[in-house]
N, C-alpha and C positions, 0 to 999 in steps of 0.2 A: 263564127267558128265551123271548119270544114276539114274533116276527119278521112277525106278519100282519097289521098296522097296514096300512089301504089308502094306495099311494101317493100323491103329491099330485100324477096325471095321469091321466088316463083311460087304458084298456087302449090298448095298442100304439102305438110311440114310429114315428114316420114315417120314418128311416133308423136305419142302425147310427152316426152319429156322434153324432145326437141322443140314443142311448140311453147311449152312452159319457159324453155328457156328462153327463146328469144322473147316472149309475153316479157317475164321478169325484166330482161334485160334495156326494154324500153321504155318502163314505169320512170316515172321523175319523182314520185311523192309519194305514191303507195303502196302498200303489200301484199304479194300475193301468197297466199298460204294453199300448199297443193294439199290435195282430197282432206277436205275437213269433214269432221262430224258435223251430221246434218242435224241431229239431235238436239244441237248445241245452239241450232242456229232457227230454231223454231217453238212454238210455244206450246204445241200441242208433244214436242219432244219424242217425234218420231223419225225415223230413217235412217240412212247407211252413210255412205259418203258421196261425196262430187269429185268431182277433177280438181276446180280449184275453186278458192274465194279470194276476190278483188275487195282489199279493205281501202276505198276509193277517197281520196285528200285531193285532188283535183280533177277538172273537169276534162285535160289534157289526155290524162291516164287512162279514163272513162272512154275516151275517143279511142286509144289507142287498142284498149282493150275490145271492143267493138270491130274495130279496123282486123284486129287480128283473127277473131272467131268468125268473122265473116268469110273471112278471106279461105279458110279453112277447113269450113263446115263444124265448126264447133257451137253450139247451142249458147247461148249467154240469156242469164235473166238478173233483173234489179230486184234484191226482198230488202225491206224494212227489218222490223222484228219478228217477221215470217209468224204472224200472229193471223192469217190470213192461206198458211200454204198447207196441202197435205205434202211430204217431202219422200220422195223414192225410197227404197234398199239402195237404188247408186244413181245417180246423175251424169253423164258425160260432160257436162263442162261448165262455164265459168258463173258464179256467182257474183254478182256486184251489189257490196252492202255502202252505202255513203258513212263515211265518217266524221270527225271532230268539225274538221272545215265545213262540211253542209249541216253545222247545226246553229248556224246563224240567226239572229233575230235585230230589225232595224223597223222601230216604230216611230212613226211621226203624227203627232199631238195635232197638227193642221188640219188635218181630213181622217185621221181617226184610222191609220192604214198602219199595217203590220205585214213587214215581209219575213216570210218564216224560210229557214235553207230545209231542202227535202228530209236531211236528215233527224229533223229534231223531232221528239219524242210527243206524241197529241197530250200527256196529261203533264209536258212542261209548257207548252203552247198555250193551253187553256189557263194554267197557273198564273204565267204570265202577263195573258189578258185580265187577269181579273185583277191584280194588284194594278193594274190602272183606270179598272171600272170599265174596260173595254167589254162588250157585253156581245155575242152570237156565237162563239164557238163553245160555251161551258159543256156539250156534251161530249166534247174529245175528251173530257177528265175523266172518263171509261172507257175510252179505246185502249188496247194495248198493242198500239201502233206507231208509226210516222207520219209526220204530215204529207210525205210523198205518198206513204200507202194511201192516206185519208183522202188525197184529191183524187189517184189512179181508182179508187169504190167509191167516190162517192162518197163516204161512210156518213153515218147518220144515227140518231136514236133522239127519241121524244118531242119526234115531229120536225127535227131540224138537218139536213145536209151540210155536207162540206160545202158545195157548191152555193149555197144560196149566197154567203159572204163572200164567194170570190172575188179578183177583179181581172188574175192575171195569172197567166205560168209561164214558167222559162224550161223548157225542156231539151233534149236530144232525141230527135228522130233516130230511126232503125239505122239510117248512114252516119249517124255521130253528128250530122249538122245541125246547130244553135236555131230555136227560136223561140220564140214570145207569142202566147197567145192571148189576147182578152177574152172574157168570160164569153162576150156574145158569141162568140166563134167556135166554141166548142159545144158537144151536145152532150151533155150528161143526163140519164136517168134515174130510176132507182138501183142503187149499189151498181152503177157502171158509169165511165166513162171515156172518150177518145183514148184515153191511155191504158188502157185494161184491155181493149178490146182485141189490139194485135200483141200486146204484153211486150211489143219490142221497143218501147220508149222509155227515157228516165227522165222523170221528174226532179228537175234541179231547183225551183225555187217557187213559193206562191203566196201571192198578195193578197189580202184580203182588206175591206174596210167596214169598218164595224160600227158599231151604233154607241156611244157615252152612255153610261149610266154612272148611276151611285157605286161607289166599289165593294161596301158591304152587301148590295142586293146583287151583286153578281156573283161575289163568294158564297151567300146563302142560295142561291138558285145550283150552283155548281157544289153546293154540298150535299144537296138533296136528289143531284144523279147520281154523285158519289154512291150514296146510301142504299138509294136502290139497287144499283148492280153488286153491294155488296150482301146487300139483303136476298134479291131474287138467283142470283146467279152463281156457279161454282167457283171459289178463290182459290183454295189449296188443291186443286187438282189439279193437273195440265190439260189446258183446252184451247181452242181457236176460236170460241165468242160463237158465233148462230153460225151452226153451218147448213142452213138452207134461207133461202131466201124469202119472205112471205109472199103466197100467192096472191094475185088480185081482188082484194075482198075478202081475204080471210086472213089466216095466223096459224103458221108451220107450227108452232109449239102446240100449238091447244089442238090440230091436225092428229101429230104425233102420239100426244094422251090421248087422244078418242078413240086410236087404233091399238091402245093398250100395249105400249110401248116404251115406256118411263121405267129405264132400269133394265132395258132389253141390252143384252152386252153378248160380241166375238171376241174371243181370245181375252186380250187385255185394256179392248174398249168397250166403253159403255156410253149408252142412254143414260145424262144425267140425272139424280133422282129429286135435281133441283129446278131444274131447264129443262122442257125437254127438246128443244132446238139445242143443247150443246152435247158436247160429246168429250168422255171424259178418259184422257189415259190412266186407267189403274195401277199402270206398273208393268212394264215390260210387253206394252201392243208393240203391236208392228205396224206399217203402211198397209199390209194386203188387212190388218182388222178391221183398220178404219175404212177402206175400199167396201170392205162385205157390209160393216153394219150399216154404208150410208145407202149400197143399193136394196139391202134389205128394207130400209124404213120408206124410200122411194116406191118398190112396191109394193108394200101394203098399204101406205098412203091411196096409192094409184086405184088399189082393189078396193078399200074398204070405203075411198069418199071420192073416188072418179077428178081428182086433183094432180098433177105432177109436179112435185117438188124440186126447184132448180137449186144447186148449190150454189152459194154463197163464199164457200172456199174455196182456194183454186188449186188444181192441181197441178207439181211443178214436172212436167212429161214431155 
């Protein structure tokens, strides 16, 4: 698929309203929402509004949106469940969220391969695999994101990562051209992939080759991971998961706790009393509260331990 055809207008529209009007006119199946509330689009429940949200139902509409944004200098970004995003007070671009048509699943018994649409929830994917007794991605049960996000972030837990069982990825590049890449063509690292390095690509589909095991053992393993998360991580307060990456040969939560920061707060944002690498929205928190608390933690840990913490959460900027 190629989305590089010239649009039926010259470069640059005169206003946001004209841009959105034209974009809506070229969409085939997808809905465009103007000025969506960002707090509804991320698990931290932070942020103000964005220019628009595309609820995408086909590749063609994603291509059209990317094309129009690039031609007009409008930023664009794909979001899943927003479980790893810090949203600003206002973002002057188009957010793209994959809809129902990107939540499909195909399972092939002959080689234990599963192909997931990038919009499928991680927990749903884990449950589907457990029903077949296919092992490898049980850790996804505790990650509140989507398959696309898991691939982009190389999400992991309990000693496993998304890339461990990945076979190939279908994706659109920053120009909207369709591509398929095999696992050995992609450079994955800890909480990192080629897809989040530029943040200008769209993961559409991911294929995995799993291990066949006893279904009950797979379910037990998954239940153990789920219980671990409930016991040790805040569940009832809005959060984005782990805020910082673990440094080499270290543990971010232990460093933060050793600096006496558990429970520290700025405005409505607090370092969780349950897990020091989680920050929770106590109610009424702002994006600025989150930024200030993140920077405070980084500075204090550097002063105390001479360790530079890198954020796992991404900022929509």
